[in-house]
C-alpha beads as a LAMMPS data file, in Angstrom:
LAMMPS data file: protein, C-alpha beads

93 atoms
92 bonds

1 atom types
1 bond types

-500.0 500.0 xlo xhi
-500.0 500.0 ylo yhi
-500.0 500.0 zlo zhi

Masses

1 110.0

Atoms # bond

1 1 1 13.117 2.575 13.253
2 1 1 9.613 2.488 11.408
3 1 1 11.441 5.084 8.908
4 1 1 13.939 2.853 7.957
5 1 1 12.040 -0.186 7.607
6 1 1 9.330 1.735 5.472
7 1 1 12.108 3.200 3.230
8 1 1 13.537 0.003 2.457
9 1 1 10.204 -1.647 1.625
10 1 1 9.081 1.287 -0.278
11 1 1 12.174 1.620 -2.499
12 1 1 12.511 -2.204 -3.179
13 1 1 8.906 -2.878 -3.639
14 1 1 7.348 0.024 -5.143
15 1 1 9.175 1.328 -8.117
16 1 1 6.433 0.612 -10.506
17 1 1 3.486 -1.278 -11.307
18 1 1 2.615 -4.665 -9.346
19 1 1 0.568 -7.385 -11.270
20 1 1 -2.073 -8.604 -8.989
21 1 1 -4.105 -10.807 -11.489
22 1 1 -6.533 -10.320 -14.194
23 1 1 -10.104 -8.187 -14.249
24 1 1 -11.225 -5.781 -11.707
25 1 1 -9.600 -4.842 -8.726
26 1 1 -11.583 -3.642 -5.841
27 1 1 -11.299 -2.071 -2.507
28 1 1 -10.991 -5.300 -0.828
29 1 1 -8.247 -6.825 -3.084
30 1 1 -6.547 -3.398 -2.706
31 1 1 -6.252 -3.815 1.006
32 1 1 -4.951 -7.134 0.418
33 1 1 -2.300 -6.390 -1.918
34 1 1 -1.029 -3.627 0.054
35 1 1 -0.707 -5.621 3.185
36 1 1 0.904 -8.322 1.475
37 1 1 3.212 -6.008 -0.358
38 1 1 4.145 -4.159 2.740
39 1 1 4.731 -7.626 5.093
40 1 1 6.663 -9.567 2.438
41 1 1 9.879 -7.775 2.759
42 1 1 13.168 -9.079 4.996
43 1 1 11.708 -6.667 7.836
44 1 1 9.040 -9.287 8.428
45 1 1 5.683 -8.128 9.439
46 1 1 5.466 -4.271 9.607
47 1 1 1.725 -3.408 8.772
48 1 1 -1.008 -4.417 11.000
49 1 1 -3.935 -3.427 8.944
50 1 1 -4.957 -1.573 5.942
51 1 1 -8.018 0.394 5.125
52 1 1 -8.992 1.780 2.153
53 1 1 -12.140 3.955 0.678
54 1 1 -13.154 4.806 -2.852
55 1 1 -11.348 8.420 -3.907
56 1 1 -12.988 10.916 -6.130
57 1 1 -11.688 9.406 -9.399
58 1 1 -12.784 6.195 -10.569
59 1 1 -10.880 2.873 -9.622
60 1 1 -8.912 5.076 -7.008
61 1 1 -8.467 4.380 -3.489
62 1 1 -7.626 6.551 -0.502
63 1 1 -5.741 3.891 1.827
64 1 1 -4.306 4.320 5.450
65 1 1 -1.742 1.648 6.465
66 1 1 -1.418 1.313 10.278
67 1 1 1.886 -0.336 11.441
68 1 1 2.597 -2.944 14.383
69 1 1 3.438 0.265 16.446
70 1 1 0.189 2.131 15.771
71 1 1 1.757 4.883 13.138
72 1 1 -0.176 5.699 10.131
73 1 1 0.874 6.027 6.495
74 1 1 -1.315 7.353 4.034
75 1 1 -1.450 6.442 0.323
76 1 1 -3.327 7.001 -3.121
77 1 1 -3.675 4.025 -4.789
78 1 1 -4.270 4.187 -8.637
79 1 1 -5.916 0.929 -10.324
80 1 1 -5.770 -0.027 -13.954
81 1 1 -7.029 -3.369 -14.657
82 1 1 -5.568 -5.713 -12.370
83 1 1 -2.667 -3.579 -11.465
84 1 1 -2.228 -1.111 -8.887
85 1 1 0.483 1.643 -8.374
86 1 1 0.955 3.525 -4.863
87 1 1 1.613 7.507 -4.515
88 1 1 2.686 7.671 -0.846
89 1 1 2.466 10.697 1.254
90 1 1 5.625 12.048 3.131
91 1 1 6.714 10.212 6.350
92 1 1 6.745 13.104 9.078
93 1 1 9.066 13.315 12.161

Bonds

1 1 1 2
2 1 2 3
3 1 3 4
4 1 4 5
5 1 5 6
6 1 6 7
7 1 7 8
8 1 8 9
9 1 9 10
10 1 10 11
11 1 11 12
12 1 12 13
13 1 13 14
14 1 14 15
15 1 15 16
16 1 16 17
17 1 17 18
18 1 18 19
19 1 19 20
20 1 20 21
21 1 21 22
22 1 22 23
23 1 23 24
24 1 24 25
25 1 25 26
26 1 26 27
27 1 27 28
28 1 28 29
29 1 29 30
30 1 30 31
31 1 31 32
32 1 32 33
33 1 33 34
34 1 34 35
35 1 35 36
36 1 36 37
37 1 37 38
38 1 38 39
39 1 39 40
40 1 40 41
41 1 41 42
42 1 42 43
43 1 43 44
44 1 44 45
45 1 45 46
46 1 46 47
47 1 47 48
48 1 48 49
49 1 49 50
50 1 50 51
51 1 51 52
52 1 52 53
53 1 53 54
54 1 54 55
55 1 55 56
56 1 56 57
57 1 57 58
58 1 58 59
59 1 59 60
60 1 60 61
61 1 61 62
62 1 62 63
63 1 63 64
64 1 64 65
65 1 65 66
66 1 66 67
67 1 67 68
68 1 68 69
69 1 69 70
70 1 70 71
71 1 71 72
72 1 72 73
73 1 73 74
74 1 74 75
75 1 75 76
76 1 76 77
77 1 77 78
78 1 78 79
79 1 79 80
80 1 80 81
81 1 81 82
82 1 82 83
83 1 83 84
84 1 84 85
85 1 85 86
86 1 86 87
87 1 87 88
88 1 88 89
89 1 89 90
90 1 90 91
91 1 91 92
92 1 92 93
């Protein structure tokens, strides 16, 4: 069930770059943007919490999204200006 929800959200919502606003986008802004993006689909609230940490490359983040059922999804977030793009780890199982 979670795979179906995630695939529809990711396909519809993460095909390109998403505008978040102007200026610097930090860790808290990335967490908030991911949470909003994941929970605004027709599937309703599917993500309970998002935790990000700075990655080795400047302005990139390694994030873990936890679903309402407790499953986790990892993503690498690339930030450029006020926009972000996500590379998602494959869903196992």
